[in-house]
N, C-alpha and C positions, 0 to 999 in steps of 0.2 A: 504493502500499502503506502502510494505517495506522501507527505508531510504535506497535511496541510497546514497553510496559514493560517493562524487565531489570532484577536483580538483580546486583552484581558483587561475589564469593563470595571476598574475600581469605582465609587462613589464617587459623587461631579464636587468642587473645584466648590462649587453655590451648596449645595449642601454643609457639608464642613465649613466652612463659609458663616454659613445660614445656624447652625450648630452654636458654634464659636464664640458667635455677636450674642445670638439669642440667648443660648445659655434652656435650650427647647427642640425637641423633634419636631421638625416639621413634616408639614398634614396630620401632627397629631397634637405637641404646643403637651407634647404632658416633658414634664421639667427632667434636663440634661443631667446627669453626673457628673463632679469634672473627680477624680483620685489619683495618688500614685501607683505605676503601676503592682502591677504584683503578678501577671503572669506576662508571656507574649504577646500576644497577643492573636492576629499583625491588626494595624492599622487600617484602616478602610478605607483607608487612599490614598497613603506613599505605597501602602501592601509590606514597609518594611513591619516587621517583628519591633515591639516595646522594650527598649531597656529596664530592666525589673527592676527597682524600688532609687531608678534614677527622672523616669518619664513621667510625667500629667498626663492623664486621659481622662479622655470623655466619655460615656457610654448613653447613648441615646434610644429610640425603638426609631423601626427603619425598614420599607418594606422590601424587600426586591424588589419584591411584582411592581410595583407602582408603577401606573403606565400601562406595562406589557396583563397584566394580567389578572384576571373576572375576579377572581377573591381577595381580599389586602391579604397576603401573611404579611402580618408586620416581627419581631423581638428584639436582641438591642445587639448591638456593638458599637465597637467603642477606634475614637478616632487616635492622633496627637493631639494636647489640647492646646500646643500653639500648629504653628502655620508647617506646614509642610509640602511637598510637590509631589502632587499625584500619578503616582505607578500611570509610565506613555500604552497606548491601549497595543502597541506594536513592541513591548517588551518581552514580549513571553512569558513560561507562565514564572512566578518569579524564585530566581530559584533559591533566595535563603530562606523560601517556605515548603521546598520540598522535604525538608528533612520533618517537617511532622504529622501527626496521623489528619486523616482530612479524607471526610462523605464527601467526593464527586456525584450530580445529582442532573441526570441530563431529561432536561422537559421536551416538549414537542409540541404541539399547536393544543391551545386556550389550557395552555398550565399543566397541560399533563406530568403527570409525572411517570417516564421512563423507567426508567432506572436510576439503585444508586447500586453504587462497587467503593466499600470501604477499604483504603491506601494505610497504608504502618507506615510505607519503606519511601523508595524517592521517582515511585513506577507514576506519582503521574502527573506525566511528559504524555506518555503510552499512555495509559487509557484513557485521555480528554482527545489523543488521536481516532482512538478503534474509538468511540462514539462520536464526536462528531463525523465519523465515515460513515455513520448511519443514519440514511437520509430524510428519519422520521424525527432524531434530533436537530432539534433547530440552536438551542442556547445552555449552556450547562450551571450548574449553578457550584464553585466550592461551598462549602463546609469545616470549618473546625471539629475534628472527629471529637474531643471530652467533652466541649461547649457545646456543640450544633449550634454553633451561634456561623452566620451566610458572614463570606468573607468574600469571595465578588462573583463574576460569572465572565465566565469562554462563551467567548462565538464565535465562526467563521468569518479569516478577515478577509477585509476586498482582495483578486485578487492583484498580485502584483507585492504584498509583501512577502520580504523576505524574511523573519523569524529571528536566526539561525545570523543575522547580521549583526541583529538586536541586543547588548546590551549594558545592560542594568544594575545601576550595584547596587547591591539593600547594606 
């Protein structure tokens, strides 16, 4: 099978900025909670793991299906309390997150869950390739296996993106 170019979709900079400025979850208005990082995360904006005991993070309610699903499915996510650079969509599967156990969920039309694969090692990129090779898969959600929280979305990229030449330091 040929490598499928992927697009990694972190939460938008608009969402991160709104949460930092208002202290509230977008769409829901629930209060956001700021605390010193006690877990690795990751930040759902830059997709870097938190420096435990050294960085502040903000916990808030987020719906990863907003704008693309029939049923809201909000849950808790973290971002850095301080501004950070959004993970580039053409950055490939985040290298620094490959060591963390993940649940990779493939979705079809109308938010229909097609399959979930639990991954404990560095096989996430291969699983993503396998799933995006299926014609019925429209997108993938990657979630933290321990906490179950949404990490990021993966889609097929537009033609012409060569993820092998992209490099983003975690």
